[in-house]
TIBAFI-222287 format. One record per residue (C-alpha): residue in one letter; z, y, x. Coordinates in steps of 0.5 Angstrom, whole numbers, plus 2048, in hexadecimal, padded with zeros to 3 digits. Example, Ala and Ser with C-alpha at 12.3 -4.5 7.8 and 13.67 -1.06 7.14 Angstrom:
residues 2
A8107F7819;S80E7FE81B;
This chain:
residues 1146
M95699B8D7;E95199F8D2;T94B99B8D1;E94499E8D2;H93F99C8CD;W93899C8CE;T93499C8C8;F92D99A8C6;C92B99D8BF;L92599D8BB;F91E99C8BF;T9199A08BC;I9139A08C2;C90C99D8C1;L90A9978C5;C9039978C9;G8FE9918C9;G8FE98C8C3;V90498F8BF;L9029968C0;G90399A8BA;S9089958B7;N90F9968B5;L9149948BA;C91A9918B7;Q9209958B6;F9279928B8;T92E9948BB;S9319918C1;Q9379948C5;F93A9918CB;N9409938CF;N9419938D7;E94598C8D7;K93E98A8D5;E9409878CE;L93D9898C7;D94198E8C4;G94098F8BD;S94298D8B6;M93E9868B7;F93E9838BD;A93F97C8C1;P94597B8C5;D9419778CA;G93C97D8CB;S93797B8C7;M9329808C5;V9319828BE;Y92C9878BB;F92C98A8B4;L92698C8B1;E9279928AC;G9249938A5;N91D9908A3;Q91998F8AA;E91498A8A7;N90F9888AD;C91298D8B2;Y91298B8BA;I9189898BF;D91798B8C6;L9199848CA;D9199888D0;F91F98D8CE;V9229878CB;F9239838D2;E9249898D6;L92B98A8D2;I92D9828D4;P9309838DB;K9349898D8;N9389848D4;T93897E8D9;H93F97B8DA;E9429798E0;E9429728DE;N93B9718DD;E9399748E4;K93E96F8E7;R93A9698E3;G93396C8E6;V93196B8DF;L9319718DA;L93196E8D3;K9309748CE;E9309748C6;I92B9798C3;Q92C97B8BC;F92797F8B7;Y92B9818B1;C9279848AC;A92A9888A6;K9259868A1;K9209808A1;V91A9838A6;S9159808AB;V9159838B2;H9109828B8;F9129818BF;F90E9848C5;T90E9858CC;K90B9898D2;I90C9838D7;T90697E8D8;F9069778DA;D9049798E0;T90A97E8E1;T90F97B8E6;Y91697B8E2;D91C9788E5;H91E9738DF;T91F96D8E1;K92796D8E0;L9279708D9;Y92796C8D3;V9279708CC;A92A96D8C5;L9269718C0;V9299728B9;F9259758B3;A9299788AE;R92597A8A8;C92097C8AD;S9199788AC;V9159788B2;Y90F9758B4;L90E96E8B8;E9099718BD;D90E9778BF;L9139728C1;S90F9708C7;L9109778CA;F9179758CB;T9159708D1;K9139768D5;Y91A9788D6;G91D9718D6;T91E96A8D2;I91F96A8CB;W9259668CA;S9269658C3;I9239688BC;V9289698B6;Q92596C8B0;S92B96E8AB;N92C9738A5;D9259728A2;S9219738A8;L91A9708A9;I91596F8AE;H90E9708AC;V90996B8AE;P90296C8B0;S8FC9698AC;Q8FB9638B1;I8FF9608B7;V9009648BD;K9039638C4;C90A9658C4;T90C9668CC;F9149658CA;T91495E8C8;K91595B8CF;Q91C95E8D0;I91F95F8C9;R92595B8C7;I92795D8C0;I92395E8BA;H9269618B3;S9209618AF;K9209648A8;I91A9648A3;N91A96889C;C919966895;V911967895;S90D961893;E90A95D899;A90E96189E;K90F95E8A5;F91495F8AB;F9119638B1;W91195D8B6;E90C9598B2;F90795F8B4;C90895E8BC;E9049598BF;E9099578C5;I90F9528C4;F9169558C4;E9189508CA;K91F9538CB;V9219558C4;N9289518C3;T92B9548BD;L9269558B7;Q9289588B0;L9239588AB;E92595C8A4;A92095D89E;C920960898;A92595D893;T92195D88D;N91A95B891;Q91C956896;S91895589C;S91594E89D;I91494C8A4;K9119468A8;A9169428AC;E9109418B1;S9109498B2;L91794A8B4;T9179448B9;K9109468BC;R91294E8BD;F91994D8BE;P91A9478C3;G9219488C6;V92594A8C0;Q92C9498C0;A92F94D8BA;L92B94D8B3;Q92D9518AD;L9289508A7;N92A9558A1;N92595489B;I92095089E;D91C94A89C;L91A9458A0;S91394289E;T91493C8A3;Q91A9388A6;L91D93B8AC;T9229388B1;F92793C8B4;P92893C8BA;W92193B8BC;T92293D8C3;H9279388C8;Y92993D8CD;F92E9438CD;V92E94A8CF;N93294B8D6;S9379508D3;T93A9528DA;N9359578DC;I93495A8D5;R9389608D3;S93D9618CD;F93B9668C9;T93D9688C2;S93996D8BD;Y93D9738BB;E9389748B5;T93896D8B3;Y93E96A8B6;M9399648B8;N93A9608BF;V9339628C2;S93495F8C9;G9319598C7;T9379558CA;S93794E8C6;I93D94A8C7;G93A9458C3;R9359448BE;K9369478B7;I9329478B0;Q93394B8AA;I93094B8A4;Y93195089E;N92E951897;S92994B898;E928944895;I92594189B;V92B93C89D;N92693689C;M9219398A0;I92593A8A6;R9279348AB;L92D9358AF;T92E9318B5;G9319328BC;M9369368BF;I93893C8BA;S93E9408BA;N93E9448B4;I93B9438AD;V93B9488A7;I9389468A1;N93994B89C;N93794C895;A932947896;N933942890;F93693D895;I937937890;S932931892;N93292D898;Q93992F89B;S93A92889E;E9349298A2;I9339308A4;F9389308AA;R9379298AC;N93392A8B2;V9379308B5;I93C9308BB;G9409358BE;L9429398B7;N94793E8B7;S9479428B1;V9449408AA;D9439458A5;I94094389E;S94494889A;N94194C894;N93D946891;T93D94288A;M94193C88D;T945938887;E94693288C;I946931893;N94392A896;E94992789A;L9449258A0;L94292D8A1;F94692E8A7;K9469268A9;N9479268B1;L94792D8B2;S94D92D8B6;D94C9348BA;I94C9388B4;K95293E8B4;D9509428AE;I94D9408A7;N94C9458A2;L94B94289B;Q94D948897;H94A94B890;N94794488E;Q949941887;L94C93B88B;K951937886;T95493288A;L953930892;P952929894;V959926898;N95592589E;I95092B89F;F95492E8A5;E9559278A8;D9529288AE;Q95392F8B0;R95992E8B4;H9599358B7;L9589398B1;L95B9408B2;F9589448AC;L9579418A5;D95594689F;L955942898;S956949894;D95394B88D;N95194488B;K954940885;L95993C888;S95E939884;S962934889;L961932890;D96392B893;R96992A897;N96592889D;L95F92D89C;L9619308A3;K96592A8A6;N96092A8AC;Q9619328AE;P9679338B2;F9649398B5;L96293D8AF;Q9649448AF;E9619488A9;L9609458A2;H95D94889C;L95F946895;E95F94C891;N95B94D88B;N95B946888;R95F942883;L96593F886;S96B93F883;A96F93B889;L96E93888F;P96F931891;H97692F893;G97692F89B;F96F93289B;L96E9368A2;K9739328A5;E96E9308AB;Q96D9388AC;I97493A8AD;G97393B8B4;S96D93F8B4;L96C9438AD;K96C94A8AD;L96994D8A7;L96994A8A0;F96694D89A;L96894A893;F96795188F;S964951888;N96594A886;P96A948880;I96E945885;K976944883;T979941889;I979944890;P97793E896;V97D93C89A;M97993A8A1;P9779418A3;F97E9438A4;Y97F93E8A9;G97A9418AD;A97B9458B4;S9759488B4;I97494A8AC;E9739528AC;M9719538A4;I97194F89E;D96D953898;M96F951891;H96E95788E;K96B957886;S96E950885;D97394D880;I97994D885;T98094E881;G98794F884;E988948882;S982946887;L98694A88D;L98C94688B;D98893F88B;L985941892;A98C942894;N98F93C892;D989938895;I98A93B89C;N98E9378A1;I99293D8A3;Y99393A8AA;D98C9398AC;F98A9408A9;M98F9438AD;Y98D93F8B3;E9869418B2;N9889488B1;L98B9488B8;E9859458BB;R98194B8B8;R9859508BA;Q98594D8C1;L97D94D8C1;S97D9548BF;S9819568C4;R97D9528C9;T9779558C7;K97A95C8C6;G97E95C8CD;E98595D8CC;R9849628C6;E9899618C0;F98695D8BB;L9849628B5;Q97E95F8B1;R98095A8AC;P97B9558A9;L9789588A2;L97995489B;D975958896;L97795788F;S97595E88D;F97295E886;S975958883;N97A95687E;I980956881;K98595987C;D98C95787F;I990952883;H99694F881;L99994E888;D9A194C888;L9A495088E;N9A994B890;V9A894A897;K9A9943897;N9A3942893;Q99D93F897;T998943893;F99C94A894;M99B94889C;K99494689B;I99294C897;L99695189C;Q99294D8A2;L98C94E89F;F98D95589E;K98F9568A5;S9899528A8;F9839558A3;S98195B8A1;I98095A899;K97C95F896;G97D96088E;D97A96688C;G976966885;N97B960882;P97E96187B;F98596287E;K98B962879;C99196587D;N996961879;C99C95D87C;R99895887E;L99395C883;Y999960885;S99B95A889;I99695C88E;R99996388F;L99F960890;L99C95B895;F99A961899;L9A1963899;I9A495D89D;K99F95E8A3;D99D9658A6;T9989678A1;K99396A8A7;E9919638A9;F98E9638A2;K98896789F;L988966898;D98396A893;W98596788D;V98596C887;C98896B880;E98396B87A;Y989969875;P98D96C872;E98A973870;E98F977873;L98F97387A;K98797387A;G985976881;R98B975884;K98B97088B;V98F96A88A;T99396C891;S99597388E;L999970888;T9A0970887;D9A696D883;R9A597287E;D99E97187D;I99E96A87B;Y9A1967874;C9A1960872;P9A195D86B;I9A895B869;N9AB958862;V9B095C85F;T9B495D859;N9B2962854;C9AB963857;P9A6964852;R9A295E84F;E99B962850;C99D965857;V99E96285E;C9A4964862;Y9A496486A;V9AA96686F;R9A896A875;Y9A996687C;D9AE96B87E;L9B296A877;S9B2971876;S9B097186F;W9AD96C86A;I9A696E867;V9A496C85F;D99C96C85F;C99A96D858;R99397085A;N98D96F856;I99096C850;N99196E849;M998971848;T999977843;I9A0978845;L9A597784A;P9A997084A;P9B0971848;V9B396D84E;M9B296C855;P9B596985B;K9BB96D85E;E9B996D865;P9B6974868;L9AF974864;E9A8977865;L9A497785E;W99D97685F;F99A977858;K99397A85A;N98E979854;T99297584F;S99097A849;L99797D848;L998981842;S99F984844;L9A4985849;D9AB983846;E9B198484A;R9B497D84D;D9BB97B850;Y9B7978856;F9B497F858;V9BB98085C;N9B897A861;V9B197D861;S9AE980867;V9A7980866;L9A498085F;D99C98085E;V99A981857;S993984859;E98C983855;N99098284E;K990985848;L997989849;T997990845;H99E993847;I9A599184A;K9AB992846;P9B0997849;L9B5991849;T9B098C84D;A9AF991852;S9B7992853;K9B798B854;L9B298B85A;Q9B798E85F;N9B7988864;V9AF987864;A9AC98A86A;V9A5989869;L9A298A862;N99A989860;I99898B859;E99198D85B;S98B98C856;N98F98C850;H98F99184A;F99599684C;T99499D849;S99B99F84C;L9A199C850;P9A899D84E;V9AC9A2852;Q9B199D854;I9AC99A858;R9AD99F85D;Y9B499E85E;T9B4996860;G9B4993867;I9AC992867;K9A999386E;R9A299186C;L99E992865;Y997991864;L99599585E;A98D99685F;K988994859;N98D996853;P98A99B84E;L9909A084F;K9909A684B;C9919AD84D;D9969B0848;C99D9B2847;H9A09AB848;T99C9AA84F;K99E9B1852;W9A49AF856;M99F9AA859;K99B9AF85D;A9A19B1861;W9A49AA862;L99D9A8865;L99D9AE86A;D9A49AC86C;K9A49A9873;S9A99A4871;C9A49A286B;P9A399A86B;V99C99A868;N99899886E;D99199B86B;W9949A1868;N98E9A686A;T9899A2866;I98D9A1860;E9899A485A;C98B9A7853;T9879A984D;D9889B084A;Y9879B1842;T9809B3844;K97F9AC846;R97D9AF84D;V9809AA853;N9849AE858;T9889AC85E;F98F9AC85D;V9929B0862;T98C9B5862;T98D9B685A;P9909BD859;D9969BD855;S9939C184F;V98F9BA84D;F9969B684C;V9979B8845;C9979B483F;Q9939B6839;E9979B8833;V9959B482C;E9989B9827;T9959C0825;L9989C6828;S9999CD826;I9969D282A;A99A9D8828;E9A19D3829;H9A09CF82F;V99B9D3833;I99A9DA832;F9A29DC832;P9A49D7838;A99E9D983C;T9A09E083B;I9A79DF83D;I9A79DB843;G9A09DB845;S9A09E084A;F9A79DD84D;V9A49D684D;F99D9D9851;I9A19DC856;I9A69D6857;L99F9D2857;V99C9D685C;L9A29D6861;S9A39CF860;L99C9CD862;T99C9D2868;I9A29CF86B;Y9A09C8869;F9999C886C;Q99C9CC872;R9A29C8873;F9A19C687A;T99F9CD87C;V9A69CF879;R9AA9CA87C;V9A79CB883;L9A99D3882;L9B09D1880;Y9B09CD887;M9AD9D288B;I9B29D7888;F9B99D3887;G9B79CD88B;I9B89C8886;K9B49C3883;L9B49C487B;F9B39BE877;Y9B19BA87E;R9B09B387C;R9B49AE882;N9AF9A9884;N9B19A2887;Y9B09A488E;E9B199F893;Y9B59A4898;N9B599F89E;L9AD99F89F;R9AA9A28A5;Y9A79A88A3;D9A89AD89E;C9A19AE89C;V99A9AC89E;V9949B089E;L98D9AD89B;Y9879B189C;D9809B289F;K9809B38A6;K97B9B98A5;D9819BC8A1;E9869BC8A7;N9879C38A9;F9899C58A2;V98E9BF8A1;N9919C18A8;K9929C88A6;N9949C789F;V9979C089E;K99A9BD8A4;S99C9C38A8;P9A09C68A2;L9A39BF8A0;K9A59BE8A8;D9A89C58A8;L9AD9C38A2;G9AF9BD8A6;Y9AB9B88A3;D9A89B28A7;V9A09B28A5;A99C9AC8A7;D9949AD8A8;I98F9A78A6;Y98B9A98AC;D9909AA8B1;D9969A68AF;S99299F8AD;I9959998B0;I9919968B6;G98F98F8B5;F98F98F8AE;T98898F8AA;F9869968A8;I9889958A0;D98F9918A2;G9919968A7;I99099C8A2;K99399789D;K9999968A1;L99A99E8A3;I99A99F89B;C99F99A89A;N9A399D89F;S9A39A489C;K9A79A7896;V9A19AB893;K99A9AB894;I9969B1894;F98F9B1893;C98B9B7895;L9849B7892;T97E9BB892;R9779BB891;N9779B7898;S97B9B1895;L9769B088F;N9729AB893;N9779A9898;D9789A1897;L97E9A189B;I9829A6896;A97F9A3890;A98299C892;L98999F894;W9899A388E;N98899C88A;I98E99988E;T99399F88D;S9919A0886;E992999883;R998999887;G99B99F884;L99999E87D;K99D99787D;S9A399A881;N9A49A2882;L99F9A7880;G9A39AC884;S9A19AA88A;I99A9AC88A;I9989B388B;L9919B688A;I98E9BC88D;L9879BD88A;D9829C388B;K97E9C5885;E9779C1888;F97B9BA888;R97E9BB881;D9779BD87E;K9739B7881;Y9789B1882;T9779AB87E;E97D9A6880;E9809A487A;N9879A487C;M9869AB87F;R9839AD879;L98A9AB875;F98E9AF87A;V98A9B587A;K98A9B5872;S9919B4872;G9929BA877;R9959B687D;F9929BA882;I9939C1886;K98D9C6887;M98B9C788E;D98A9CE88D;S9909CF88A;L9959D588C;L99B9D088C;L9989CA890;H99D9CA895;K9A39CB890;S9A09C688B;I99F9C0890;A9A69C2892;F9A99C188B;L9A59BA88A;M9A89B8891;P9AF9B3890;P9B59B6892;Q9B79B589A;K9BC9B089C;R9C29B38A0;L9C49AE8A5;N9CC9AD8A7;H9CD9AB8AE;N9D49A98AD;P9D49A28B0;E9D99A08AB;T9D499F8A6;N9D09998A8;D9CE9958AE;S9C89998AF;G9CC9A08AF;I9C79A38AA;D9CA9A48A3;F9C59A689D;E9C99AB899;D9C99AA891;V9C49AD88D;G9C49AB886;A9C49A4883;N9BF9A2889;N9C59A188E;L9C799A88C;H9C099788C;L9BF99B893;T9C5999896;Q9C4991894;Q9BD992897;K9BF99589D;H9C498F89F;R9BF98A89D;L9BA98D8A1;T9BE98E8A7;A9C09868A7;N9B99848A6;T9B79888AC;I9BC9868B0;Q9BA97F8AF;E9B39808AF;N9B49848B6;S9B897E8B9;N9B29798B7;E9AC97E8BA;R9B09808C0;E9AF9788C2;R9A79798C2;D9A497E8C8;I99F9848C8;F9999828CC;I9959888CF;V98E9868D1;F98A98A8D6;P9849898DB;E9899898E2;E98398C8E6;N9839938E3;D9889968E7;E98999C8E2;L98B9978DC;H98F9938E1;Q9949998E2;L99499B8DB;A9969948D9;R99B9928DE;Q99E9998E0;T99E99C8D9;I99D9988D3;I9A19928D5;P9A79968D7;F9A799A8D1;L9A79948CC;R9AD9918D0;E9B19978D0;S9AF9978C8;N9B29908C8;Q9AB98C8C7;K9AA9868CC;A9A39888CF;S9A09858D4;V9999848D7;L99597D8D4;K99397C8DB;D99A97B8DE;D99B9768D9;F9969718DD;V99796D8E3;F99396F8E9;G98C96C8E9;E98D96A8E1;D98796B8DD;I9899708D8;R98496D8D3;M9889668D3;G98F9698D1;I98D96F8CD;E98E96C8C6;T99596A8C8;R9979718CA;L9949748C4;N9989708C0;K99F9728C3;A99D9798C3;R99F97E8BE;H99A9838BF;V9949848C4;I99298B8C7;F98B98A8CA;I9889908CD;V98098F8CD;S97C9928D2;K9759928D5;E97798C8DA;V97A9888D4;L9739888D0;E96F9868D7;D9739808D9;E97397A8D5;V97A9788D6;W97D97E8D3;Q97897D8CD;Y97B9768CC;I9829798CD;L98097F8C8;S97D97A8C3;A9839758C3;I98897B8C2;I98397E8BC;T9839778B9;K98A9768B9;A98B97E8B6;F98797C8B0;L98B9768AF;C9929798AF;N99597E8AA;G9979858AC;N9959898B3;Y9949838B8;L98F9878BC;L99098E8BE;L9899908C1;F9889968C6;T9829988C9;Y98199B8D0;G97B99F8D2;Q97499F8CE;I9739998CA;D96B9988C8;E96C9948C1;N9659908C3;D96998D8C9;M96E98A8C4;S96E9838C2;E96E9828BA;N9759808BA;L9779868BD;K97398A8B9;K9769878B2;Y97D9898B5;V97C9908B7;N9789918B0;S97E98F8AC;H9849908B0;I9889968B3;T9879978BA;A98899D8BF;S9879A08C6;V98B99F8CC;N98A9A78CD;D98D9A88C6;P9939AD8C8;N9979AA8C3;L9969A38C6;K99D9A18C7;D9A09A38C1;R99A9A08BD;M99A9998C1;L9A29998C0;A9A199A8B8;A99C9958B7;L9A19908BB;T9A79918B7;F9A39938B0;E9A598C8AD;E9AC98D8B0;N9AD9948AC;Q9A99928A6;V9AD9938A0;C9A899389A;D9A698C897;E99F98D894;D99E98A88D;S99898788D;E997986886;S99898E885;V99399088B;T98C98D88A;T98698F88F;E98198A88C;N97D99088A;S97E994891;A979994896;D97A98F89C;D97D9928A3;E9769928A6;N9729958A1;L97899A8A0;I97899C8A8;
């Protein structure tokens, strides 16, 4: 329902009487018809907030107007109470003084007996005489000064009519010498004030006589003194009666967040920034004492001796270096003690002897280096202990044993502690043990495991699960206690994986029971740490959440420990013929041995090596020559980067037949031998070499432009021509690749005569050759148009058993062009074309859904126009596809670009594609034929049932036939096995039964269709017994479901039970891989009605509407996608870390 606003803006009229001709204060307030303040600054409880704009020094505020508006903002709750307690705030944009006036006289009848006003002045300075005007409308409940506001006082004492009923005063004075508080100029006594806060200037503390406070405020229950000096001794409390809190309304100021109700559950005194402890005598019933930054050093044994009923003590931020053991003597009711930010080095062993009900203890930010074992022996109910930022290297053995049943939070971070205390791990209530930024190592974890009694530990863990189950209902126990070891010194963990090893079982149980945070540690991902990764393979990894990231070695830096494979890890090994200066390793999967000679001084390669398959690492070893060696036949990886090599001999190059990876970056090569072209090298790193553009390197240009070239950075390789100009190798004209002759040539013999004879002929041949070369693609397309043949067509390694022949990626604004010029022509040719907007798989995240669509398409067609320049989605998809193409098959990418896009694009990979000519112009007359030429040949299907079990046989096409046939059989076997397992799990459909249309759609349309499609589908509600609470059994049903189809309607968003079910399903979907949840919407859904969990899911996952004309087909495709998926995405070759996340893309 639309809200009608009533706005009161600038008041600019002139007043009559005493303020005639004066300026009226200008402010803005706005209300809606629900009688709540509606603006950028408002109080949820309906408090009035008035903003004074600009510099309005000595302007006037009409109180008649202010109080006329109060009934418009009254809550029903206040009306039921019969008393209206209203806070009125005056906020000035600049520090100015304001006046109040009213037309009401004291003789005027005004119903104000039930109105209580809490006044807050923020940066607005007012006059003491004006405050009495508020009593014409009601009772002043409290006066609070904040944000440098002042109350100007007269030159002599005056009558203050508001003093009899006021309950709270928060008074400030400025730094002017001899400044006084406003209440000192009132001749009346503030007999009902129960909360008094006095704040003076930090640089000019105010001095007050104790008699002045006790006389003026006889009923004070709560006293706060900030920057105040006492000239005489003060006894607190000076009254022996309590305010009856049952008749006082609870009220919290929106501006100051301070309780201004006057409710005093117990007396309290707070002293800040004042060295007056010795001037105060505490006696009697006091519930809360705060002495902060008050030099609390002397008289410790006497200060609390006469206090009774003390619940909370805060003596933090003082300069205490030691503490008297009698400080808390006989104070048995204390529950909270705060001693943080002092300089304590030791604690008396009996300091907390009498505090048997202590719940909270803060000893942080001191200089404690040790604690006594019996320090907390009398505190069996302690729940939270702070010991952070001290100098503790260990806790005593058995420390915190008495707190096993109560301790919830233990903070030990920022200590040089090297051992993990054992006792908290037996606690049934423990929630967090924070030890980050400590000296904990991998050995500390093993010591913890060895010290733990596994049976007691597992028993307490079971008890903790049962306790959590009772407190959360029958919901599954999901939240594990946190052990925070981040930013410590854990490098590796030497764990024996023998299941008979007790340490192994304890570590396993520890990871299962606690969430161990370890980010920021210098993890060495070696054989020792890899045991933790293997530990995760023993149990279901979904039970564990590990954020550990490799720091060393360099090639694994940034990798998650849980993502490591046997191939990534290598272990030290003693082997014959390992060079003395080097270190030899063996990969965990035994695929090869590594000879690591990096960063040592070695000018030539060693003559002998181990005879096993080798990886040679000679980075930065000062090599001067690369001579042939017999062991090259066993080498698969050769890294000689950052050396001083100048050339490779042809014979040496011929010996590199079995080398798959060759790294010669950052050397002094000016050319390469042509023999390198005919080796089996699959990846070659060549950058940062001073290559020359001459006749010796001319062959390299064509080699670099060849799609099969192993040089990964081929488009950034540079060379220097004879003029010393640096050029990009692949863009340098062929005419530059010449060698300078040394001998002097005869012009007549060697120039004029040959030029005369062959000049014209060469010119003609050159022109024709260049024309054909630069238009070679057009020539091939024309031959394809005329003769139907693909001349010089390179057969790419397409996977012909993929779902789609191609997928089209484009900006939504270019949909008409794509449909007309790309999709329709290809469909006419019989190709199966996918569209990222129409064919994305429901249930996956937006990026994952499109990635899987790309993964299941042979060819990726990008149609890019000026609309695509600022499209983050297209940019992310290009990064995914181009990186995949660069490492596997460039021919699987087709670019269609318009001129504006080619002129303005900035992406690096796109620039390289365009510079190499790998694109089709959008305005090309041969657009349709060019696309058809680049598409892979279609596979004809032979429906001979004798060929295989499925009745489908791919006809042989080139050398890929054997590979595809093997892959097909392997996929069929895997699919049968996976389908057999998946069919055991249900597909649940969830929808509001009370909606007749959805009831008919689900039960009469969707379920019959899915069952006909061999999908085991049922309504979730049917799986429950009549009368059973669906919330109690939802987790069990979700665990056995393969997919959940949820139809969201307005009924779901308005019902708490449906909200709970939907939240549980979304949580399960976030924890599962794949498209566990298929979310459909019905009717018009307002995003403001959605829960945060639902918003997050909708903004990051692919959903659909039940009105989608392709509803059944898209639903079936989503349910069967994992069964039909045949593409294994290579996580190492496709990275999207620089891509925008799903929510930003949408």
